C-alpha positions as CSV (number, residue, x, y, z in Angstrom):
1,X,-9.3,-16.7,-6.4
2,X,-7.4,-14.8,-3.7
3,X,-3.6,-15.0,-4.0
4,X,-1.9,-17.3,-1.4
5,X,-0.5,-15.6,1.6
6,X,3.3,-15.9,1.7
7,X,4.7,-17.7,4.7
8,X,6.2,-15.5,7.4
9,X,10.0,-15.6,6.9
10,X,11.8,-17.4,9.7
11,X,14.8,-15.9,11.4
12,X,17.9,-17.9,11.5
13,X,19.2,-17.8,15.2
14,X,22.7,-18.2,14.0
15,X,22.5,-15.3,11.5
16,X,24.3,-12.1,12.5
17,X,22.0,-9.6,13.9
18,X,22.1,-6.0,12.6
19,X,22.3,-3.5,15.4
20,X,19.8,-0.6,15.1
21,X,20.9,2.5,16.9
22,X,18.5,4.7,18.8
23,X,18.9,7.4,16.2
24,X,18.0,4.9,13.4
25,X,14.9,3.7,15.3
26,X,13.9,7.3,16.0
27,X,14.3,8.1,12.3
28,X,12.2,5.1,11.3
29,X,9.4,6.0,13.8
30,X,9.4,9.6,12.5
31,X,9.1,8.5,8.8
32,X,6.4,6.0,9.7
33,X,4.5,8.8,11.4
34,X,4.9,11.0,8.4
35,X,3.5,8.2,6.1
36,X,0.5,7.8,8.4
37,X,-0.2,11.4,9.3
38,X,0.6,13.0,5.9
39,X,-2.3,11.5,3.9
40,X,-4.7,12.0,6.8
41,X,-3.8,15.6,7.2
42,X,-4.0,16.4,3.5
43,X,-7.3,14.5,3.2
44,X,-8.8,16.4,6.2
45,X,-7.6,19.7,4.8
46,X,-9.1,19.1,1.3
47,X,-12.3,17.9,2.8
48,X,-12.6,20.9,5.0
49,X,-11.7,23.2,2.1
50,X,-14.4,21.6,-0.1
51,X,-17.1,21.9,2.6
52,X,-16.2,25.6,3.3
53,X,-16.3,26.3,-0.5
54,X,-19.8,24.8,-0.9
55,X,-21.0,26.5,2.2
56,X,-19.7,29.9,0.9
57,X,-21.7,29.4,-2.3
58,X,-25.0,28.0,-0.9
59,X,-25.5,29.7,2.4
60,X,-25.9,33.2,1.0
61,X,-28.7,31.9,-1.2
62,X,-30.7,30.6,1.8
63,X,-32.7,33.1,4.0
64,X,-31.0,33.4,7.4
65,X,-34.1,32.3,9.2
66,X,-33.9,28.9,7.6
67,X,-30.3,28.3,8.7
68,X,-29.4,26.7,12.0
69,X,-26.5,29.1,12.4
70,X,-29.1,31.9,13.0
71,X,-30.3,30.2,16.2
72,X,-27.1,28.8,17.5
73,X,-24.1,30.6,18.9
74,X,-21.7,28.8,16.5
75,X,-21.6,27.9,12.9
76,X,-22.3,24.3,11.7
77,X,-20.0,23.4,8.8
78,X,-21.5,21.3,6.0
79,X,-25.0,22.8,6.1
80,X,-24.5,24.3,2.6
81,X,-23.2,20.9,1.3
82,X,-26.3,19.1,2.7
83,X,-28.6,21.7,1.1
84,X,-26.8,21.5,-2.2
85,X,-27.1,17.7,-2.2
86,X,-30.8,17.8,-1.4
87,X,-31.4,20.4,-4.0
88,X,-29.6,18.4,-6.8
89,X,-31.4,15.2,-5.7
90,X,-34.8,17.0,-5.8
91,X,-34.0,18.4,-9.3
92,X,-33.2,14.9,-10.5
93,X,-36.4,13.6,-9.0
94,X,-38.5,16.3,-10.7
95,X,-36.7,15.8,-14.0
96,X,-37.5,12.1,-14.0
97,X,-41.2,12.9,-13.7
98,X,-43.5,14.3,-16.4
99,X,-44.2,17.6,-14.7
100,X,-40.6,18.3,-13.9
101,X,-39.5,17.2,-17.3
102,X,-41.8,19.6,-19.0
103,X,-40.4,22.5,-16.9
104,X,-36.9,21.5,-17.7
105,X,-37.7,21.2,-21.4
106,X,-39.3,24.6,-21.4
107,X,-36.1,26.1,-19.8
108,X,-34.0,24.3,-22.4
109,X,-36.0,25.9,-25.2
110,X,-35.4,29.3,-23.8
111,X,-31.7,28.6,-23.5
112,X,-31.6,27.2,-27.1
113,X,-32.9,30.6,-28.4
114,X,-30.3,32.6,-26.5
115,X,-27.2,33.4,-28.6
116,X,-23.9,32.3,-27.3
117,X,-25.4,30.7,-24.2
118,X,-27.2,28.0,-26.3
119,X,-24.0,26.6,-27.7
120,X,-22.2,26.6,-24.3
121,X,-25.2,24.9,-22.6
122,X,-25.5,22.2,-25.2
123,X,-21.8,21.4,-25.1
124,X,-21.7,21.3,-21.3
125,X,-24.8,19.1,-21.2
126,X,-23.3,16.6,-23.6
127,X,-20.1,16.4,-21.5
128,X,-22.0,15.8,-18.3
129,X,-24.3,13.2,-19.9
130,X,-21.2,11.4,-21.3
131,X,-19.2,11.4,-18.0
132,X,-22.0,10.7,-15.5
133,X,-24.4,8.5,-17.5
134,X,-24.9,5.2,-15.8
135,X,-24.5,3.4,-19.1
136,X,-21.6,5.4,-20.3
137,X,-18.2,3.8,-21.0
138,X,-16.1,6.9,-21.5
139,X,-12.9,7.1,-19.5
140,X,-13.6,3.8,-17.8
141,X,-11.1,1.8,-19.8
142,X,-7.3,2.1,-19.6
143,X,-5.0,1.3,-22.5
144,X,-1.4,1.5,-23.8
145,X,-0.3,3.0,-27.1
146,X,3.0,3.5,-28.7
147,X,3.8,7.2,-28.1
148,X,5.8,9.4,-28.7
149,X,8.1,7.0,-30.7
150,X,7.9,3.4,-31.7
151,X,8.9,1.1,-28.8
152,X,7.8,3.4,-26.0
153,X,4.4,3.0,-24.5
154,X,2.1,5.5,-22.8
155,X,-1.0,5.2,-20.6
156,X,-4.2,6.4,-22.3
157,X,-7.9,6.6,-21.3
158,X,-10.4,5.4,-24.0
159,X,-13.1,8.0,-24.4
160,X,-15.6,7.0,-27.2
161,X,-15.7,5.6,-30.7
162,X,-15.2,8.1,-33.4
163,X,-18.3,9.6,-35.0
164,X,-19.4,8.3,-38.4
165,X,-18.2,11.5,-40.1
166,X,-14.7,11.0,-38.5
167,X,-14.7,7.3,-39.3
168,X,-15.4,8.0,-43.0
169,X,-12.6,10.6,-43.2
170,X,-9.9,8.5,-41.6
171,X,-7.9,6.1,-43.7
172,X,-9.0,2.5,-43.8
173,X,-5.7,0.8,-42.9
174,X,-5.4,-2.9,-43.3
175,X,-6.9,-4.5,-40.2
176,X,-8.1,-1.1,-38.9
177,X,-11.3,-0.8,-40.9
178,X,-13.8,1.7,-39.4
179,X,-13.0,0.8,-35.8
180,X,-11.4,4.1,-34.7
181,X,-11.7,5.2,-31.1
182,X,-10.8,8.5,-29.3
183,X,-8.1,8.3,-26.6
184,X,-6.8,10.8,-24.1
185,X,-3.2,10.7,-23.2
186,X,-2.6,12.5,-19.8
187,X,0.6,14.3,-19.0
188,X,2.5,13.6,-15.8
189,X,2.2,14.8,-13.1
190,X,-0.9,16.8,-14.1
191,X,-3.4,14.4,-15.7
192,X,-5.8,17.2,-16.5
193,X,-3.6,18.2,-19.5
194,X,-2.6,16.0,-22.3
195,X,-3.2,14.9,-25.9
196,X,-6.4,13.7,-27.6
197,X,-6.3,11.7,-30.8
198,X,-8.0,8.9,-32.8
199,X,-6.4,5.5,-33.1
200,X,-7.4,2.2,-34.6
201,X,-8.6,0.0,-31.8
202,X,-6.2,-2.6,-33.0
203,X,-3.3,-0.3,-32.1
204,X,-4.5,0.0,-28.4
205,X,-3.6,-2.6,-25.8
206,X,-6.3,-2.6,-23.1
207,X,-4.9,-3.3,-19.6
208,X,-6.9,-4.6,-16.7
209,X,-6.3,-1.8,-14.2
210,X,-8.8,0.7,-12.9
211,X,-8.9,4.3,-13.9
212,X,-8.1,5.4,-10.4
213,X,-4.9,3.2,-10.4
214,X,-3.9,4.6,-13.8
215,X,-4.4,8.2,-12.6
216,X,-2.2,7.5,-9.6
217,X,0.4,5.9,-11.8
218,X,0.5,9.1,-14.0
219,X,0.4,11.6,-11.2
220,X,3.3,9.9,-9.4
221,X,5.3,9.5,-12.6
222,X,5.3,5.7,-12.2
223,X,6.3,5.7,-8.5
224,X,2.9,4.4,-7.3
225,X,2.1,1.2,-9.2
226,X,-1.3,-0.5,-9.3
227,X,-1.9,-2.4,-6.1
228,X,-0.7,-6.0,-6.0
229,X,-2.1,-7.9,-3.0
230,X,0.7,-10.5,-3.3
231,X,3.4,-7.9,-3.4
232,X,1.8,-6.0,-0.5
233,X,1.8,-9.2,1.6
234,X,5.5,-9.9,0.8
235,X,6.3,-6.3,1.8
236,X,4.5,-6.7,5.1
237,X,6.3,-9.9,5.8
238,X,9.6,-8.3,5.0
239,X,8.8,-5.3,7.3
240,X,7.9,-7.7,10.1
241,X,11.1,-9.6,9.7
242,X,13.1,-6.3,9.8
243,X,11.3,-5.3,13.0
244,X,12.0,-8.7,14.6
245,X,15.6,-8.5,13.8
246,X,15.8,-5.0,15.3
247,X,14.1,-6.2,18.5
248,X,16.4,-9.2,18.6
249,X,19.5,-7.0,18.4
250,X,18.2,-4.6,21.0
251,X,17.3,-7.3,23.6
252,X,20.9,-8.5,24.2
253,X,22.0,-4.9,24.5
254,X,19.4,-4.2,27.1
255,X,20.3,-7.3,29.0
256,X,24.0,-6.3,29.1
257,X,23.0,-2.8,30.4
258,X,20.8,-4.4,33.1
259,X,23.7,-6.7,34.2
C-alpha cells in the first residue's frame, strides 16, 4: 500500500514573511544547479570512460575491414562495447547447447592440467558463478551485527552459509547450532575493503533494505539514508512552502519599486 501523500502546507497570510535577498536567491539557484548537473556530469563521464575502455580492448582484436570506422571519416564510440556484448551472449548461447558445452569442457580440461592457472581459473569461476547465478543469494541480503563492540551496530552483507567442515569446527553455542553464515562487513567510504567472518545466524538482524541502498549508506558514511517515499514527499512540500514564502516576500518589494 502506497504511503499517503502529505497535504500541502498552507501559508498563514498573517505570518511574517522572510525576505530573501537577491544574493540568497542566486546562491540557492547555483546550489540547485550543482545538485542537478553534478550527478549528470559524473555519470556521463564514467559512462564515456567505460565505453572508451571497452573500445580500446576490443577494437584492436577486430580486423579493420570489419569496423565501421574504416569506412567513415569519424570514429563511432561504443562499437567495441556492442561487439563485446554480442560475443559474450554468443558464448553463453553456445555453452547452453551440447556442442558448445563439449568445447567448453574440453578447454576446461586443458586448463585443469595447467599448473598455477588451473587453481586461478577454478577460483575465479566459482566466484563468478556465485555472484551472477540467477538462483544465487550471496550479497543480496543486508543485515546488522554488533561490531566492533557491544552496543554498536554495523551494516553487513550476507554471503553464504558456512561449509560443512567450517560448521563442524565452530562451537555449538546455545541457540546457534550449526547455522553459521558468512558475512562481509564493508568499510566506509570504500565498500570494496572490509572484514569477513562467520557468525551464528541468530546474531544477525536482517533489515529490509536493498543492497544498493546499503552500499550508498556505507559510501556516504550514513549521509545518504535508504529512500523513504513519505519523507521525500514531506521534503518536497517543505521546499515548495519555502519557495512560496520567498515569492510572497519578493512580490511586495517589486510592487513598491514599480510604484
